[in-house]
Structures are given as C-alpha cells and as structure tokens.
Phi, psi and omega in degrees: 000132178294148181287160180295325183298321180292326184291330181276083180283164178299328177293318179297324180292318179296321179301319179295318180295319179295318181291326179291318177298320182287340183285342178286134176279120182254125176243134181238126179261136180306328184284350180267353181261123183234152182285163177307132181067011172265141175294132180295145187302326185269008181273349179236158184278330183250110182261358189289337184276348183287114182049045174217148172223152176298134188292345185245014183268151173263176182297325178294346182258001178235129178291120181214162178212151173287145180261306185201164175270131181259120179281121181254171178286355173261104197304325183273358179250124179235150181247152177234124176275134182239124185244152168289136181272140177293140174287111188298332178294342183260001185270149171282160181292337179277354179276104194276323188276144177277353182256163180271049169209181195290281185238056177053232189296337184285346188246023186279007170057056179278127180229144168276101190272316181217161179309119175086359184229131169256161186231136169233133172224140184222173180256119186062040170282107191280327184190172176228131178258145182246130181238131178254119187294332185281313180273347181058042177242140180244133176218145179275142180291331175238146180270007179209163179298138177223179172243111181275126177271316181215143176235125179250132186212156181303132180300139178288324177273142178300131180239173182210159173231118185059041178068012173254133179306136176239129181230121175264147182227044183204174179231146175236143179219133171258125197206144169263112189240357180211155177275083188284338180260007172056043175254016178080353182247154170250117180199188185293352177282343180273173180287134183262122182262166182226122187236152172250138175233140175284176189304326181274351180078007181269345182242123182239134180231131179275114184278331180256139186303151189291347179266020178239155175237122184294134182251309178199174179230167180211143184254135174253097187297310184301328180259356185051047181237161177244130176261137179239119173270126183222145180260130181276133177279076187288336180264001174055045174259004176079016175215150182272133179241148184296336179284351182269156189292145177255123181243166182236128177243162175212156174212159183276124180292340180287331178210078190275067182248358178209131177258139181243141181281129181259321185222000000 
C-alpha cells in the first residue's frame, strides 16, 4: 500500500489549501473600499466630515480652494471648480493630496458624456464659480456651500450630431444642496437635486420636483434627450429609500428648461 506521504502530491496539496481558503466567508462593506491615495474610512476617528458639510455653514466657515479653470464651449465663459480642503490632522502619511479627490487637477474625472456636453464629478466639490471674460465678473452657481455630484457643461471641442455641429449654451448640475433629512449635515443621505443654469449662470431652474432624489441618468441619442431616474420621497423624511417609488423624467437637451415625467 502506498504511504500517505506519497499520496499527498503537490497538486492535491494546492487543492486542499484552495478549499480551505474558499470555506471562509468574506464580507465586503462599501465603506471599507477606498480609492487609490484616499484615506480608508476606518483610518480616522471622525468620519462625519468625509464628503459631508455642516448644513448651516457659509463659504467663509469652510476651508476651500479653487482647483482649476474649466474651459467651456462658450469662449468667453470659464468655470472654476472649488473643493473642500482635507483636514491634515485626519490624513494618513501616504495620502498626498490636500483635497478630497485623488491627485488634484488630474483626478477631476472629466468625461465626454454626451454630444456637446462634458462631465465633471468630484469628491467634496463644494461649488462652481462662473467667470465672464468680457465683463470680468465672477459669480457662484450656488450662494452657499453644497456637494456637487455632477457638473455638465458645454464641450470645449466642437462636437456634432449626424455631422451637424452642436453647441450647448447652458450648464446642468446634480447636487446635494440642503440638509433635507435634518441631521445637521449635507451629504448623500439627503435628497439629490438636478438644476439647469443659463449660459451666464444667473438663472437657475430645478428640473426635477423637490420631493425627488436623483439616482442616475441616461442619454437617448436619436432624440437627443436625457432621462433622469429619481426616487420620490413619499414619506417626506428628507432621504431616498429603496422602498419608495422610482420614476423617470426626460427633457430635451436642445432646450432643457422643462422635465416631463415618462414613467
């Protein structure tokens, strides 16, 4: 009879080790996953400041800095992204950036989202300033600190639809702008709103009703329209819950001044 030592071949040993490893139950919490160079959530004692701001603070009460000039498709109009500065006492030594995003201006996540529209999304993006090169005037799109989820703006490079030039002359923003659930903080637990701004940033329109929280968007190329999926806050507690109904709105990107409910 062959000995036990001869029966335990290298392949059989690997199989035993693999089976043992797979038998362990692995649980992953979203809050335990951090992007490269981001401090892990559990690496600091106070997590309330991560992508959150006090709901009653003014700009002068929050440490912030401009990150970069955003070139838009309207030549005389430029945007400035303004970010909350990381509390250095809460940083790990390996966390290089002073901002709540990856590598400062290189990580502002610029995407060409739809024809004629570019997209920026950031971590702790507090506001966006609009500057007119002709009048030399600067104005903020919001008059108080907010948390901007997404900024849609006219593409700097010329774009087209069906070989016809397309030029956008407005801005769209998905944003947490109020402490809707009354927990003293503005963060992703609040209702996420969706706004239209005219070219000068002086006229703001809320496209999705205020008792909704935006979940995601989708582009319809043949019709050049944008669909917005939003969850209705039916129990009026100021936060979106999965048990609440999800509805779909749409608006024409040629003139996005009114959103209509589709579903």
